[in-house]
C-alpha positions in Angstrom: 11.3 0.7 -1.8 14.4 3.1 -1.9 14.3 6.5 -3.3 17.7 8.1 -4.7 18.3 11.8 -4.8 15.4 13.7 -6.0 13.2 10.7 -6.0 13.0 10.6 -2.2 10.5 13.5 -2.3 8.2 11.4 -4.4 7.9 8.6 -2.2 5.0 9.9 -0.4 3.0 9.0 -3.6 3.8 5.4 -3.2 1.6 5.0 0.0 -1.5 5.1 -2.1 -0.4 2.5 -4.4 -2.2 -0.9 -4.2 -0.3 -3.6 -2.5 0.3 -7.4 -2.7 1.1 -9.9 -0.1 1.9 -13.5 0.5 1.4 -15.2 3.9 0.0 -18.1 5.8 -3.4 -18.3 7.8 -3.3 -20.7 10.7 -6.9 -21.8 11.6 -7.8 -22.7 15.0 -5.8 -20.2 17.1 -6.6 -16.4 17.5 -3.9 -14.1 19.0 -3.9 -10.7 20.5 -1.9 -9.1 17.5 -3.8 -11.2 14.9 -0.3 -12.6 13.9 2.1 -15.1 15.2 3.8 -12.5 17.4 0.9 -12.2 19.7 -0.3 -14.1 22.6 -2.9 -16.9 22.2 -6.4 -15.4 22.9 -8.4 -18.5 21.8 -8.3 -22.0 20.3 -10.9 -23.7 18.3 -11.6 -27.1 16.8 -11.6 -26.3 13.0 -10.7 -29.7 11.9 -13.8 -30.1 9.9 -13.1 -27.0 7.7 -12.0 -27.8 4.1 -10.1 -25.9 1.4 -13.3 -25.2 -0.4 -14.8 -23.8 2.7 -11.7 -21.6 3.2 -11.8 -20.5 -0.4 -15.6 -19.7 -0.5 -15.3 -17.7 2.8 -12.3 -15.8 1.3 -14.3 -14.9 -1.9 -16.9 -13.2 0.4 -14.0 -11.1 1.9 -13.1 -9.9 -1.7 -14.2 -6.8 -3.1 -15.1 -3.5 -1.3 -15.4 -4.3 2.6 -15.2 -2.5 5.8 -12.4 -3.3 8.1 -11.9 -2.6 11.7 -8.3 -1.6 12.2 -6.4 -3.9 14.7 -5.5 -2.6 18.2 -1.9 -3.3 17.5 -1.6 -0.7 14.7 -0.5 2.9 14.1 -3.9 4.3 13.5 -4.7 7.2 16.0 -7.7 7.3 18.3 -8.2 10.5 20.3 -4.7 11.6 19.5 -3.0 8.3 20.6 -1.8 5.4 18.5 -3.7 2.1 19.1 -0.7 0.2 19.7 0.3 2.4 22.5 -3.0 1.8 24.2 -2.9 -2.0 23.5 0.4 -2.2 25.4 -1.2 -0.4 28.3 -4.0 -3.0 28.2 -6.6 -0.6 26.8 -9.0 -1.7 24.1 -11.0 1.0 22.4 -13.7 1.0 20.0 -12.7 1.6 16.3 -14.8 2.8 13.4 -14.7 0.4 10.5 -12.8 1.6 7.4 -13.6 1.0 3.8 -10.9 -1.0 1.8 -10.9 -3.1 -1.2 -9.4 -6.7 -1.7 -8.8 -7.1 -5.4 -7.7 -10.9 -4.8 -7.7 -13.4 -2.1 -6.4 -16.6 -3.3 -6.1 -19.6 -0.9 -4.0 -22.8 -1.2 -3.3 -25.9 0.9 -0.1 -26.3 2.5 1.5 -29.5 4.1 0.4 -28.5 7.4 -3.2 -29.2 8.7 -5.3 -26.1 9.2 -2.5 -23.9 7.5 -3.3 -22.3 4.3 -1.1 -20.0 2.0 -2.7 -16.9 0.8 -2.1 -14.3 -1.9 -3.7 -10.8 -1.4 -3.9 -7.9 -3.8 -5.5 -5.0 -2.0 -6.0 -1.4 -1.6 -3.7 0.9 0.4 -4.6 0.8 4.2 -5.9 -2.9 4.1 -4.7 -4.9 7.0 -4.0 -8.5 5.9 -3.9 -9.8 9.4 -7.5 -8.6 9.9 -8.4 -10.4 6.7 -6.9 -13.5 8.3 -8.8 -13.1 11.6 -12.0 -12.2 9.9 -11.6 -15.2 7.8 -11.2 -17.5 10.7 -14.3 -15.9 12.5 -16.4 -16.4 9.3 -15.4 -20.0 9.4 -16.9 -20.3 12.8 -13.7 -20.3 14.8 -10.6 -18.2 14.9 -7.3 -17.7 13.0 -4.1 -15.7 12.9 -1.7 -14.7 10.2 2.0 -15.8 9.9 4.9 -15.5 7.6 3.5 -12.1 5.9 5.6 -10.8 3.1 5.0 -7.9 0.8 5.5 -8.8 -2.9 4.7 -5.7 -4.7 3.8 -2.0 -4.5 2.1 -0.9 -7.6 4.3 -2.0 -10.4 7.3 -2.4 -8.2 7.8 -6.1 -7.5 9.8 -7.7 -4.7 10.9 -10.3 -7.3 12.8 -7.6 -9.2 14.4 -6.4 -5.9 18.2 -5.8 -5.8 20.4 -5.9 -2.8 21.9 -2.5 -1.9 25.3 -4.0 -2.2 24.6 -4.8 -5.6 22.6 -1.8 -6.8 24.0 -0.3 -10.0 23.0 2.6 -12.3 21.2 0.2 -14.6 18.7 -0.9 -11.7 17.5 2.5 -11.0 14.0 3.3 -12.5 12.7 6.6 -13.9 11.0 9.0 -11.3 8.1 9.1 -13.5 7.1 5.4 -12.8 6.6 6.4 -9.2 3.9 8.6 -10.1 2.5 6.8 -13.1 -0.9 6.3 -11.3 -1.4 10.0 -11.1 -3.2 11.9 -13.9 -0.5 13.5 -16.1 -0.1 16.8 -18.0 2.6 17.9 -20.4 4.3 21.3 -20.1 5.4 22.9 -23.4 8.9 24.4 -23.5 7.7 27.9 -22.8 5.9 26.5 -19.7 8.3 24.0 -18.5 10.9 26.3 -17.0 8.0 28.0 -15.0 7.1 24.6 -13.7 10.7 23.8 -12.8 10.8 26.8 -10.7 7.5 25.8 -8.7 5.5 28.8 -9.8 1.7 28.7 -9.1 -0.1 28.4 -12.3 -3.6 28.7 -14.0 -4.9 25.1 -14.5 -5.9 25.9 -17.9 -2.1 26.7 -18.8 -1.4 23.0 -18.5 -4.8 22.0 -19.5 -5.3 20.0 -16.2 -8.8 18.4 -15.4 -10.1 16.5 -12.6 -9.3 16.6 -8.9 -5.5 16.1 -9.1 -2.7 15.8 -8.0 -1.0 16.0 -11.5 2.4 14.7 -12.5 3.7 17.3 -14.8 6.1 16.1 -17.6 8.0 18.1 -20.2 7.7 17.3 -23.9 10.5 14.8 -23.8 8.7 12.7 -21.1 10.8 13.9 -18.1 9.2 14.4 -14.9 9.2 18.1 -13.7 7.0 18.2 -10.7 3.8 17.1 -9.0 1.1 19.8 -8.8 -2.2 20.1 -6.9 -5.2 22.4 -7.0 -4.8 25.9 -5.3 -7.5 26.8 -4.6 -9.8 25.9 -7.5 -8.6 27.4 -10.8 -4.9 27.4 -10.1 -2.1 24.9 -9.4 0.6 24.9 -6.9 3.6 22.5 -6.7 3.8 19.8 -4.1 7.1 18.3 -5.3 9.4 19.9 -7.9 12.2 17.9 -9.4 14.4 19.9 -11.8 15.5 18.1 -14.9 18.8 16.6 -15.5 21.3 15.4 -12.9 21.2 12.0 -11.1 17.9 10.6 -9.7 15.1 8.4 -10.5 12.5 6.5 -8.6 13.9 3.3 -6.9 13.0 -0.2 -7.2 12.2 -2.2 -4.3 15.3 -3.3 -2.4 15.9 -6.6 -0.5 
């Protein structure tokens, strides 16, 4: 995903969006990184496993589940990233984290013990952990290969445009990047104050809930994103002045 101009300041809000992935699970071999880039840590005879077995087990890994972050990840433990410890040959205990898998579809491929998968999940979900957990639950081991992100929220990889071919008609409005946030509308008399990033009483914008809130003007143009400060007031996280170039970007190839 690429942000242009003022939209670069809004990309932080994309990190919390649900993600979609496509990839392949290889049964019978586990690796140190849980994907094809790692060294083999175990082999298993899983020739008796059927497609129905894999699908039934994938269904059990769907919904709200707990995941243990992999050692080869950017998660920090005691101030150090796990991948740094892993490369030093150190393995530490990791606390399980709640994630949600909305869809975990499995299809057979032309290769024995290799299954294509399509996963829709919450932000922070590790698909390679899903693959490894799938193999373990089937009585052996597995790893992930050929992982590809296919969507971030409503931004689809299928709609991606190569940077060299990017034109003005390919740029999406900034408001789409924060469409998942609760929104409020600033009337004309308040919009200028919002555009200048002033702290405001919550009731001035009629903001309810926890926030953050996407603040639009009466024409539907995004002005800013505000958050609670501290309880009955709101402060700007990001302010984008109206007019001029900008817009939230589509995914790029």
